[in-house]
C-alpha positions as MATLAB code, in Angstrom:
seq = 'MTHLATHLACSLVLCLGLAATSHAQSVGDTAAQRFAALDKNHDGRVSEDEYDAAALFRTLDADHNYRVTVEEMQALLGPDRDGQLTAADRIRVADLNGDGELSQEEVERVAEMRFQSLDTNHDNELTLAELQVGFWRP';
ca = [
       0.000    0.000    0.000;
       1.387    3.405   -0.916;
       1.897    6.176    1.629;
      -1.116    8.090    0.243;
      -3.312    4.992    0.245;
      -2.337    4.264    3.834;
      -3.351    7.780    4.893;
      -6.605    7.496    2.953;
      -7.335    4.138    4.537;
      -6.654    5.599    7.963;
      -9.180    8.337    7.286;
     -11.882    5.723    6.763;
     -12.649    5.348   10.441;
     -12.653    8.983   11.463;
     -14.523   10.138    8.386;
     -17.206    7.562    9.072;
     -17.880    9.490   12.201;
     -16.767    6.575   14.307;
     -20.254    5.172   13.959;
     -19.438    2.318   16.273;
     -20.252    4.441   19.269;
     -23.950    3.865   18.798;
     -26.241    2.291   16.275;
     -29.020    4.741   17.048;
     -27.368    8.008   18.007;
     -25.587   10.513   15.868;
     -21.989   10.999   16.887;
     -21.831   14.558   15.661;
     -19.810   16.500   13.184;
     -17.207   17.998   15.502;
     -14.223   16.409   17.177;
     -15.674   17.267   20.613;
     -19.001   15.583   19.815;
     -17.272   12.482   18.468;
     -14.902   12.381   21.426;
     -17.810   12.550   23.876;
     -19.546    9.687   22.058;
     -16.403    7.546   22.127;
     -15.518    8.263   25.763;
     -17.931    5.673   27.149;
     -16.697    5.863   30.757;
     -16.490    9.687   30.658;
     -12.941    9.828   32.016;
     -11.712   12.362   29.452;
      -9.679    9.764   27.543;
     -10.544    7.261   24.810;
      -8.872    3.907   25.276;
      -8.289    1.363   22.531;
     -11.227   -0.606   23.952;
     -13.512    2.417   23.640;
     -12.260    2.966   20.082;
     -14.103   -0.230   19.180;
     -13.335   -1.524   15.659;
     -15.560   -4.588   16.068;
     -18.527   -2.354   16.863;
     -17.680   -0.203   13.851;
     -17.761   -3.287   11.655;
     -21.117   -4.402   13.106;
     -22.531   -0.949   12.408;
     -21.261   -0.917    8.835;
     -22.397   -4.486    8.082;
     -26.106   -3.643    7.949;
     -27.174   -6.967    6.402;
     -24.941   -9.008    8.756;
     -23.275  -11.002    5.983;
     -19.760  -10.268    7.298;
     -18.959   -7.968    4.349;
     -19.255   -4.187    4.027;
     -20.372   -3.026    0.599;
     -20.276    0.404   -0.991;
     -24.050    0.592   -0.549;
     -23.830   -0.126    3.186;
     -21.134    2.467    3.641;
     -23.053    5.014    1.571;
     -26.159    4.448    3.716;
     -24.143    5.274    6.831;
     -22.298    8.248    5.332;
     -25.300    9.859    3.695;
     -24.940   12.002    0.585;
     -21.484   12.639   -0.845;
     -19.931   15.918    0.307;
     -17.497   18.070   -1.601;
     -13.917   17.494   -0.506;
     -14.596   14.162    1.196;
     -13.973   10.649   -0.017;
     -16.920    8.799   -1.508;
     -18.052    5.481   -0.082;
     -16.464    3.722   -3.082;
     -13.151    5.513   -2.492;
     -13.170    4.559    1.192;
     -13.787    0.916    0.340;
     -11.122    0.938   -2.373;
      -8.324    2.258   -0.160;
      -9.046   -0.128    2.724;
      -9.765   -3.218    0.600;
      -6.609   -5.305    0.910;
      -7.764   -8.262   -1.182;
      -9.379   -6.161   -3.927;
     -12.795   -7.839   -3.783;
     -14.689   -4.534   -3.616;
     -15.946   -5.124   -0.072;
     -14.484   -4.839    3.409;
     -14.081   -7.744    5.784;
     -14.031   -7.346    9.543;
     -10.253   -7.787    9.449;
      -9.869   -4.955    6.931;
     -12.068   -2.596    8.987;
     -10.259   -3.478   12.211;
      -6.865   -2.929   10.556;
      -7.868    0.550    9.416;
      -9.293    1.392   12.847;
      -6.076    0.290   14.564;
      -3.973    2.326   12.120;
      -6.128    5.385   12.731;
      -5.964    5.013   16.511;
      -2.162    4.744   16.390;
      -1.987    7.752   14.067;
      -4.105    9.870   16.409;
      -2.274    8.742   19.580;
       0.628   11.139   19.151;
       2.083   10.600   22.643;
       1.811    6.800   22.308;
       0.116    6.227   25.666;
      -2.618    4.007   24.129;
      -5.293    6.583   24.931;
      -6.666    9.520   22.978;
      -7.319   12.917   24.461;
      -9.701   15.440   22.974;
      -6.663   17.481   21.899;
      -5.211   14.500   19.981;
      -8.543   13.868   18.280;
      -8.929   17.536   17.411;
      -5.467   17.720   15.830;
      -6.185   14.689   13.671;
      -9.882   15.315   13.084;
      -9.685   16.415    9.440;
      -6.240   14.973    8.770;
      -6.369   11.910    6.474;
];
């Protein structure tokens, strides 16, 4: 994977709005809103456990067939927005085996990469400041 593709793949999770935080609630459009949704124990830090890639996959996999399609991702993202990756682009950059869909392993890999990218002090927890710095960064 090229450097650019790696950064684009890493943006998959954050740009999805970290939908894993809740199937029913909106996680918001700001870093602070998304941080609050992720910080399940309200301690002011987001641990790797709270940054839950398995829950993200379950949210994305609407038909529960263990594959995430462009259509499923588009349904979660809503309409395309100028300057943001399309659902097809997000699938393409994270799709390691080139089958046009994402497996749980592929989603979890991207989530882990994104968490590590955001965790600038490498303490295995995210602060609001770390999330804010990386919020729009691919």
